[in-house]
N, C-alpha and C positions, 0 to 999 in steps of 0.2 A: 761356404754363408753367406748370405743377402749384404755384408755388407761392403764397404773400400778399407783395404788394409789401417788407414789409418784409426780409422772409426773403429775397426775393430782390438786394434791395442789399446785403442782412451778405453774399449769396456773391455777387457780383461785386466785393465787397472782398476776399474770403478767397482767390480764384479766380485774383489779380494771387500773392501768398501763396506762394510753391514751397516745397515741403516740404523739412524739414535733412537731412541723411547720414545713415542709421539701417542695421544690418546683419542686414534680415527675412530670414525662410525663404524659401528660392526661391520657392516654388508662393503664392500668392494671398498675398503681400508688402501690407505696409502702412508707409506712410509717414507724418508730420505733423510740421510743423514749429511756433514758437510763433507758435501765432494764426494758423496758416495752415490750409488745407483738406486732412481726411485722405483721402490718394490710396492706394488700393488698385491693385497690379501684378499679375495673374495669366495667364500666354498665351493658357489656354484660355477663359476669360471674356470677355478681349479681342476673341479672334478672333471666337468666334461674335456679341459687337456689333457688330461691323467690318462681317460678313458681313450682319447687320440692314441697317445702315446703305449698305451701298456700291451698293443699285442707285436707293436714295431720294435721297442724296446726286447721284447720276451724272445724273437726271433733273434736279436744282435745276442742275445746272451748276457743282456743288461738290465734284466728284475729289477734287480736289487742294489740300491744304494746311489741310484738317480736321481735327483729331483729337479722339477719343473717350475721355473719360477718367472712370473709375471712381470713384464716391466712395466713401469708408466710414460711410456713413448707411444705417441699418435703414428711413428716411421712402421712401414710396415719391413721388418726387419725380426729376426734370432742370433741367437750364438750359442756357442758351448762355454763353460769355464768350468775347469773341475769335473764334478762330476754332476754338474750342474749344466740344464738347457735351460735358456733366458726368450720367452718369447715378449717379442712387445705387443700390448694392447692394439696395437694399432693394426697387426697383423691380423688379429681376429675378427676387428672391425671390417678392414677391406677386403676379407677371403668372405668370397659368393656361398662358398659350401665347407663343408667338414674336410673335402677329401682334399680341399690347395692347403690344408693347415698342418692335416694328414701326412700332406708330402714334404713340406718344407718342417718338420721332426722328422721324418725319415732321413731325409739330406743331413738336419742335423748330428744324429745317433748316427749315421754313415763316419761324420767324423771326430767321434766320440769313439766309436769304437774303434776305427784308425790311431787313436790316437793323435791326432793333426796337432792338438794341441799344445801335447808334451816337444813334439818335433818340431810344431811352428818357435817355438823359445830357442830350441838347440836353434834352428836356422839362422835367428835374429843375431845368438852371441855372434855365428858366424860371419853373418853379414857384416855384423860391427869391426870384428875383428879386419873383413878384409878394406873397409873404409879406414881402419889407421893404419894397418900396413901399408896400403896406397897414400896415404896423409903422409907420414913418414918418409918413404920412399921420395915423392914430389920433391919433401921441405927438403930432402938431401941434394937435388937436380937443381934446387933455386938455387941453395946458398954458394952449392959450386958457380952456378950462372955467376953469383953476385962477384964470386971471391975472382974466375977469371974476364969480370965486365964482358958478360956473353948475354946480352939483353934476348937472344932468341930462346938460349937455353932457361934461364929464369921462367919465361912467360913460359916454355913447355912444362916448366917443373907447377907451375901455379894452374896449369890444365890439365895435371896427372893429377893434383892432390883435386880439380872439384869432379873426374871424373869415378876419383875411386869412391867416391860419396855413390854416386851413379854405379858405378860395377855392381856394389854391394845393393844397391837398390833395386835394379835388373834380377839380380840372383834369386834376392828374397820375394819378388814379386812371380819369377818364374816356379817356384817351388808353392807359391800360394794358389798359381792355375793348376797345377798338376793335383793339387790339393780338392779342389771344386770338380774337378773330372771324374776324380776317385768319390766323392763325397757320394756325387749325382747317380751313380754305375751303384752304388751298394745302397743307394734309397729306392732305386728298381728291384733288385736283388729283394730288399724288405717287402714291396710293397707287395710284389708276386707273391713269395712266401705269403701273408697273414690275405691273399684274395683281395684286393681294392685295388683300385686304377692306376696307371701312372698318372694320368689326364690332370688332374688338377695340381702335380711335380710342373710338367710343362705350363699349367695358366699361370704360377707362380711368377713366372718372366714374364706373361704378358704384363700384370701389375708391373712389374719394376718396371717396363720400359713403359707404358700410361707415365707413372707415376716421375717417371723420368730423374730417377733416383742416381743415374750417371753423368747428370749434369751435361748433357749435349757432345760434340764432337770433344773423342778420346784418340789417344795414341794407343791403338791397341797394346803394343808394347810395355808397356807401362801400367796396365791395368792391372791390377789384383786379383780382377775376377776376370774370367772369359764374358764378353757382353749377352746378354741378353738370346739377342739372336742367334747367335753364333751355339749356346749353349743348349736352345730348343733345336738347333741342326743335326747336334749330336747327339739328343735322346731319344729327338723323337723315332727315328727308325725304329730302335731298340725297346720303345714303349709303348710303341702300337702291337710288337710283338707279342704282345702279353695278352693271356687268355682273359684276363679283368679289365683288361682298356674300358669297355661299356658298362663296367660295374659301377650303378649309383649309389649313391648314399641312401642311407633308407629313412622315411619321411620322419623316426621319431629323432635320429641324430641331428635333421636339418633345423626342427622345430628348433633343439636344442639350441643350434648353431645359433641359429636366429633370435632365440632370447637372450644370448648371451650376448648376440652386437647391440640388440638392445639398450641393454644394462650399459654397454660401455658406453654409446652412442647417447645416452642421457649422462653420464657422467663428465664425458669431457666435453660434450657441446651443446647438452639443455636440448629442450622440445625443437630445437630448429635441426637440430643433427639428425633425432627420433625421423620426423618427418622426410627428411634427406635421405637418408638409407633406408624408411620403408615405404618409400615414394609409389612402386610398385604392387604395395599391396595395407596401404593405411589404415583399414581396419580390421587386419590381420594380429594373431596374438601378441605376439611379437613387436607391432606399432603400439599399441595398448598398452601393453609392458612398460615399453619405453618413456609411455608418456605420463603413465601411473607415477616412474621415481622423477620423473625430470616436473609433476607438479609436487612430488613429496619437494626434492632440491630450492624449487622457487618458493617453497614457506607455505604449501597448501596443507597443512596436515589430512584436515579434514574431508578435501576433495580427493585426497591421494589414498586416505583409508578407504574411500568409497570407490574410487579406481579398482584397486588391488582387492579390498574382498569380491569384486563382481569377477573377477578371473580366477581369483580362488573356489567362486560359485562352479564357477564353468571346469576347474580343475584339484577338486580339493587334495587328489593327491602327491600336488606338487611341493618338493622342501622350501622351496624359492620364494615363490610364493609367500608363503610361512614367515617365508626371512624377512621379507620387504615390508612386512602389516608388520613385524617387528620393531625392526627399525623407528618405522614411523610414529609408532610410539614410543619407544626409547627418545627417541629427538621430542616428542610434542609431554616427554615427562608421563607418561603413564609407564612406567616401571613393573610395574606388576603385570599389568597386562602385556606389557612387550615379553615376560619373559616367560608366559604361556604362550607366547607366540613361537619362538629362541626353540622352546619345548618341543612343541610339535611341528616346527621344521627338522629339529635333529635326530626328533622319533621316525619322519617319512624320508630322510637321507639315506642314501646306500652307500656312501661315500665313506661316513662314519668322520666329516670334517671335523677338530677339536676347535677349530674357528665357532661351529654352533653349539658347541657343547660349553664353550667360554659365554659365547654371547648371552648364552640365557643369565647367568650367574653374573655376569657384567648390567643386563637389565636390572636384575635384585638392588646392584649396590645403588644404581641409580632413584630406584626407589626411595631409598633412603628410610625404610624402616629398621630398626636395628634389631628386629626379630628376624630377622630372616639373612643376617648377615653370616651365619652359620651356614646357611644351603648355599647361598652368593660362592661362599668359599669353596663348599664341597666343588659345586657345580666347575668353579672356572679351574679348581685342580685339576678336574675330570678333564677338562679343554685340554691343559698344558700335560697333560700325561701324553696324551693324542698328537698334541701339535706344539715342543718345546719352544718355537722358536716366534710366536703370538707375542709379541713383543708388548702392544696393548693389555693383554690380559694383566700382566704385571701389575700395571699399573692398576688396574681397578681391584686386582690380588689386594695392594697394598691401602687403596684405601676400604677396603671390605675389613681389612685386621685393626686397622686405626681406627673407623667404628666401634670396634670389641675394647677398645684401647691397649690391643695386645703390639704396643709400638716396634719393639724389640723385634718380631715376626711383620710386620707395615716393611720395616725398614729392612729387612730380608729377603722381601719380597720387589724390593726396588733393587737392590745386588743382582737377582737372580734375572732380573729385566735385563740391564745394563751389561750385563755376560754373557748373553745370550747375543745382544745384541752388536756385540763386539766390541763394548765401552768400555775393558777392561778397569781405567783408572775411577770413572766413576760407581762401577762395580764394589770395589775395595774400601771406595768412602762408604759409598752406602753398608757394606761388609763390618767395618769397622765398627760404624754405629751399631750396629745388629746384635754385633757380640757386648757392646757396653749395656746391654738390655735385655741380653741373654741369658741364661742358665748355663755356668761354663759344663761343658760335658751334654749339654741338651745336644737332639739334634741338629736342632736350627743351631747352635753356636757353631756343629761342627762342621755344619752347610757352610759357615759366613767364613771359617777358618779354611779351609777346601779354596774357597774364592778368594782370600787375602793372600792362600800358596803361591796359584796357578800363576805360571811364569807362561806369559805368552809367546816367547822367544826363545827359548831353550838350548842351551847352548848343548854343540856334539851330537 
């Protein structure tokens, strides 16, 4: 991992908390729950990062069941939890090349393949035990010292209690350092096997130093991670032995990477961030894309539409320019036109993103045409089959059912959304309301019953 131990533990806890339901914009949607991890959903960036990860995961034997999640955080960081790899959007923004992000992913896959997260939990338990035993022993000495009026012995006991936590901390951090080195070596193996350069992995350490993530002078012994310079020294010789050291990213992949960076820059910092990020190429396609998005976010739909249409003319096969056109039109209240743009985006998208399929239906809902609600429901359902965790789609689905006066199905859609978001209390409330309006024994009624019967904390 590229974070400190305390931050990592906070992330491990936060990763368990699933965001609550919201109604975000179709592109670059953000969701967060009380105390939960802020997540970004964006079809373009998700497709890019999955393409980065696919060959690494395949080489590691982890092609199935591993999800990649984008975290709404501008810091340069990535971590694993369960079968998920979390990548901060700031990592993509700050990475100059795809190879740098691929190097980070290879490192995280090394943690995942090595089962480091599970062993970390075991080590934490062990560290707690060391601390407790040392504290109890120190307390015993302190009591004995007090009984014998020996101030020196009492002081020694207090020192041992303080030292117990330090012993546990050093034990745990030492374990962390060894796991980081193991993940680094695994990353080199994956990159070699997939014929990719390890150069980007080393360059990420330079980014860490530049960002001063470690906050100045450190007690090296108490660092949960080897210092970037130390890690570079350990890896550099082995990395340069790779026959793919000078292998460069393809121009097409580099262009996709810059378009993703432009989108992130626009959403996180507006036009100023876009200009700063692409000062080296202010008239390039990525800079134009970021400018179009920033113009849209600034509330100028006509100007934004003109800019995105110019980009579409330059690359009519891009699904992401069409997707952005759909968002601009939807936010401008032109739902039918937005739906058509999303449909074109979905037809051009090779990743099969459920977000795009659902977005077409969501745009139809905002059009307000009762005659098109059946079509909207079908499109949203199609998107949810591909991506059942698309929280905002359930809210639009509920709205569509409401416009057809099918209140029972509207309540059930809300229950589904809350269930997939991990808010089981609200899911059960809406499921109970749905059952009161649905025919007993119908598929919808039975689905509501399943939600009501679900136990998130089964015993045994």
